[in-house]
N, C-alpha and C positions, 0 to 999 in steps of 0.2 A: 504494500500500500504506500502511496506517496502522500506525505503529510507536511503541510506548512506549519511552522511554529514561529510565534512572535511574542515579544515581551517588551517591557520597559526596563529602566535602570534598576528598579527594586528587585526584579525577578531574574537577573542575569544568572546567578548560580543555579536556581531551580531549573531554568530553561536549559542550561548546559547538561544537567543531570537527566532531565526528561528526554532531551534529544538523544543522549547516549543510550538511555534505556530503550527507547523506541528502535534505534538502530540495532541494538543487540537482539531485538525480536524480528529483525529482517526488514524493517520499514525503511524507506528512503525519506529522509527528513530534510526539508528545505528551510533554512534559517533566514528569516527576514527581520528578526528582532535585533536589538542592540547587544553588543558584547562588552559594553562599557558601563561602568557604574556612574558615569556623568549623567546629569539630568537628561532625560529623553521623554518626549511626549508620546504616551501610549496610543493616541489615536492613529499615529503613523503605522505602527505594527498591526493594530486592529484592522485598519483599512487594507493594508497590503495582503494580509492573510485572507481577509474576506474576498478581495478581488480575485485572488488565485483560486479560491474555492468556487466562487460564482462563475468564473470563466472556465472551470473544469481543468485548470492546470495541475491541480492536486485533488486527491480524493476527499480530504477533510482538513481541518485545522485545529491547532491547539494554541490558546492565548493565555498569557500569564502576566499579571501586573500585581500591585499590592493586594488588592481584594478580588480581582477578576471582573469587577463591575464596570469600571470605566472603559477598559479595553473591549469588553463585550458590547457595550453600548455603541462604541464606534463601529464595530464590525456589523452590528445589526442595522446600521443605516444603509448598507449595501443590499440592493435588491436580491432576494433569493437566499439570504443568509438567516439562519436560525442558530444563533450563538447562545449557549446556556452556561450560566455560572453555576458550578457545583462545588460543594465543600465536602461531599461524601459520595461513595460509589453508587448507592441506590438511586439517587437523583440523576446521576450521570447516565445510568442504564436506562431509566425511564425517559430521560430527555431524548434519547435515540428511539426507543420503542414507540413512544406516544407522540413526540413532537418532531421526529425526524430531524433532530439537530445535526448540523453539519460542521459546527465548531464547538469545542468544549473550552471553557475558561475556568480558571481558578486563581486564588490569591496566594502569593508567596508569603504574605504576612498573616495568612489565615490558616493554612494547612502546612504540614510537613511533607517531606519528599516521599515517604512511604505511602501516605494517603494520596498524594498526587499520582503515584504509580498505579494504585488501586483504581482511582477514578478513570485514568486513561485506559486501563485494561478492561474495565466493565463497559466503558463507552464504546471502545473499538469492537468488543465482542458482541455487543447488542445489535439487533436488526430492527428496522422500522416495521411495525406490525400492520400499518395501513388500516384498511377496514374502517371502523367507526371513527378513527382518528383523522382520516383524510379530510373529512368535511371541515374540521377545525383548522387544518393546515391550509386548506383552500380559503378559509375566512381570513387567516393571517395574511396570506398572499394578496387577497383583495384589499385589505386595509393598506398594505404597503404600496400597491400599485395605484389605488384610487383615492386614498385618504378618506375612504368611506366604507360602510358596511351595510349592505342591502338588508341583512337580517333585522336591522333596527328599523327599517322602513315598513316592514310587514306588520 
């Protein structure tokens, strides 16, 4: 699997460890984040990973900042992206199964490296279930594309 990874200055060490961990499992990892601890604006990495996922240059993405929140907000501004912040493996798994997330995010100040590895493992192993969940994904896509939701008009 080809995975883009991005981060800010707070998450440099965690990004390096997660990148190495993913590569040890046979994944190709494209680093678009910073490798410096000098101040770095997380929207840059969030955007770069999201564009790569949206353009199908990679299969999915991993984002890491202090909390995972800011970088995922930036990524979610790119059409077609469903980036989910998770601090434990169960939510990561369900974000893929129910929400068809294509980017996982977490915070270097929130979780440790072993939890981050478990989150990535559960998320990558999960598969989108479709079915009853697709209607909701379609609604999310409608909001993103039109800034409206027809279901509210009914």
